[in-house]
Each structure stands twice: as C-alpha cells, then as structure tokens.
C-alpha positions as CSV (number, residue, x, y, z in Angstrom):
1,M,-2.7,21.1,7.9
2,I,-1.4,17.6,7.5
3,Q,0.4,17.0,4.2
4,D,-0.1,13.9,2.1
5,I,2.5,11.2,2.3
6,V,4.3,11.0,-1.0
7,H,7.2,8.6,-1.8
8,A,8.6,7.1,-4.9
9,I,11.1,4.3,-5.7
10,E,12.8,3.2,-8.8
11,I,12.5,-0.5,-9.6
12,R,14.7,-2.3,-12.0
13,A,11.9,-4.3,-13.6
14,P,9.4,-3.7,-16.4
15,R,6.1,-2.1,-15.5
16,A,4.2,-5.2,-16.4
17,R,6.1,-7.2,-13.9
18,V,5.8,-4.6,-11.2
19,W,2.0,-4.5,-11.9
20,Q,1.9,-8.3,-11.3
21,V,3.6,-7.8,-7.9
22,V,1.1,-5.0,-7.0
23,T,-1.9,-7.1,-7.9
24,Q,-1.2,-10.9,-7.6
25,P,-2.4,-12.1,-4.2
26,Q,0.6,-14.3,-3.4
27,L,3.1,-11.5,-4.3
28,V,1.1,-8.8,-2.5
29,A,1.3,-10.7,0.7
30,E,5.1,-10.6,0.5
31,W,5.5,-6.9,0.2
32,L,2.4,-5.4,1.8
33,G,2.0,-7.8,4.8
34,C,-1.7,-8.4,4.2
35,I,-4.4,-11.0,4.7
36,G,-7.1,-11.9,2.3
37,F,-6.0,-9.9,-0.7
38,E,-7.8,-10.3,-4.0
39,C,-7.5,-7.9,-6.9
40,A,-11.1,-7.0,-7.3
41,L,-12.8,-3.6,-7.1
42,G,-14.6,-3.3,-3.7
43,H,-12.7,-6.2,-2.2
44,V,-11.7,-5.7,1.5
45,F,-8.3,-7.0,2.7
46,Y,-6.4,-6.5,5.9
47,M,-2.9,-5.1,6.6
48,Q,-1.6,-7.0,9.6
49,Q,1.6,-5.7,11.1
50,D,2.0,-8.6,13.6
51,P,3.7,-11.5,11.7
52,A,2.3,-14.1,14.0
53,K,-1.3,-12.8,13.6
54,R,-0.7,-12.6,9.9
55,A,0.5,-16.2,9.7
56,A,-2.6,-17.3,11.7
57,G,-5.0,-15.2,9.5
58,D,-6.0,-13.1,12.6
59,I,-7.2,-9.7,11.6
60,S,-7.6,-8.3,15.1
61,G,-5.8,-4.9,15.2
62,A,-5.3,-4.9,11.4
63,T,-6.0,-2.0,9.1
64,H,-8.9,-2.5,6.8
65,C,-8.4,-1.7,3.1
66,E,-11.0,-1.6,0.3
67,I,-9.8,-1.6,-3.3
68,T,-11.2,1.5,-5.0
69,R,-9.3,1.6,-8.3
70,I,-7.7,-0.8,-10.6
71,D,-6.3,0.8,-13.8
72,A,-3.8,-1.8,-15.2
73,P,-0.9,-1.2,-15.5
74,D,-0.9,2.4,-14.3
75,A,-2.7,2.8,-11.0
76,F,-4.0,0.9,-8.0
77,E,-5.8,2.5,-5.1
78,F,-7.3,1.4,-1.8
79,S,-8.9,3.0,1.2
80,W,-7.0,2.6,4.5
81,Y,-8.9,2.7,7.8
82,Y,-9.8,1.2,11.1
83,P,-13.5,0.3,11.7
84,E,-15.4,3.3,13.0
85,T,-12.8,5.8,11.7
86,P,-12.7,8.0,8.5
87,R,-11.0,6.4,5.5
88,T,-7.8,7.6,4.0
89,R,-6.6,6.7,0.5
90,V,-3.5,5.0,-0.7
91,A,-2.6,5.3,-4.4
92,I,0.2,3.5,-6.2
93,R,1.1,4.8,-9.6
94,L,3.5,3.1,-12.0
95,S,5.3,4.8,-14.8
96,D,8.0,3.7,-17.2
97,M,11.5,5.1,-16.8
98,P,14.8,4.2,-18.4
99,G,15.8,0.8,-17.0
100,G,12.6,0.0,-15.2
101,T,9.6,1.4,-13.4
102,R,9.0,4.3,-11.1
103,A,6.5,3.5,-8.4
104,E,4.9,6.4,-6.5
105,L,2.9,6.0,-3.4
106,V,0.5,8.7,-2.2
107,H,-1.4,8.4,1.1
108,S,-3.9,11.1,1.3
109,G,-7.1,12.1,3.3
110,W,-5.5,13.5,6.4
111,V,-7.6,16.8,6.3
112,Q,-10.6,15.0,7.9
113,F,-8.7,14.5,11.1
114,D,-7.6,16.8,13.9
115,P,-4.0,17.5,13.1
116,E,-2.8,17.1,16.7
117,Q,-4.5,13.8,17.1
118,I,-3.4,12.2,13.8
119,R,0.1,13.6,13.4
120,A,1.9,10.7,15.2
121,I,0.0,8.0,13.2
122,R,0.6,9.9,9.9
123,D,4.3,10.3,10.7
124,M,4.7,6.6,11.6
125,L,3.0,5.6,8.3
126,D,5.3,8.0,6.5
127,G,8.3,6.1,7.8
128,G,6.7,2.7,7.2
129,W,5.8,3.4,3.5
130,S,9.3,4.7,2.7
131,S,11.5,2.4,4.7
132,Y,9.6,-0.8,4.6
133,V,6.7,-1.1,2.1
134,L,8.2,0.4,-1.0
135,P,11.6,-1.3,-0.5
136,Q,9.8,-4.6,-0.1
137,L,7.9,-3.9,-3.3
138,Q,11.2,-3.2,-5.1
139,R,12.8,-6.4,-3.6
140,V,9.9,-8.6,-4.7
141,A,9.6,-7.1,-8.2
142,E,13.3,-7.3,-8.9
143,R,13.4,-10.9,-7.7
144,V,10.4,-12.3,-9.6
C-alpha cells in the first residue's frame, strides 16, 4: 500500500500572512510554479514544472489542479491529476505556533493506483513537496 505524502514546515510569519501567500494569485505563482491560479472553488489551474513553458503560459505536460476546499485561514485543498487519470488530493493546513505558522501538506489518494506503477511518481512528488514547494512557501511568506 502506498502511504500519503505528509510534510510540515514552520514559517516565521503570522497565519494571516501565510494564508495570503497560499491564496493570492501573484504569490501562489512564486512558490507553487503554476499557471492560471485563481482562489475560487472549482477553479482549475496548472502546475507547470518547465520554467520556459510556465513563462509562456504553455500548459502542455502540466499537472491539472482543481480547487476543492477553501477554509480561510485554516485549510486549502486541490485535486492533482493529469487528464484521463484518477485524481489525487493535496491539502495544505495552517495552524498557529509560537513565533509563526505551521504549514502541513498532505498529498493523498494513492490507493486508487497500482503500487508498482505509481511508486516512482509518488516518491518524486514526496521529494518535490519537501525540498522545493514547502521551502518556497516559507521563503515567500517570510519575505512578504
């Protein structure tokens, strides 16, 4: 069985500021590497890993994401999928902690895939969320 991806990071910024970074389009583009983000339930945006394609607004090869929950300032969730594949779910939960905010990211929904076929993708995402996305969220929130 494939386990959920779970990572957390401590951000030296108030939760209200971190929430802005999680939901304001110009700030989301900085830490999530996406195209077409709008903070609206049901809105579809695209995570584009290729910086040149992202700059050109090219969504070819991009992951599709549909916003499924907006619960200010505590939780933000979106589906994560490629067309014609099952959807997984990414949840970002914010909580107060001394000196700032704890941001937890959970990427779930792996049970619907064959473990041997999805393991490499899941493991790549595990590394990307922990070593790039969450540190970028921290960098932007602490800078703003």
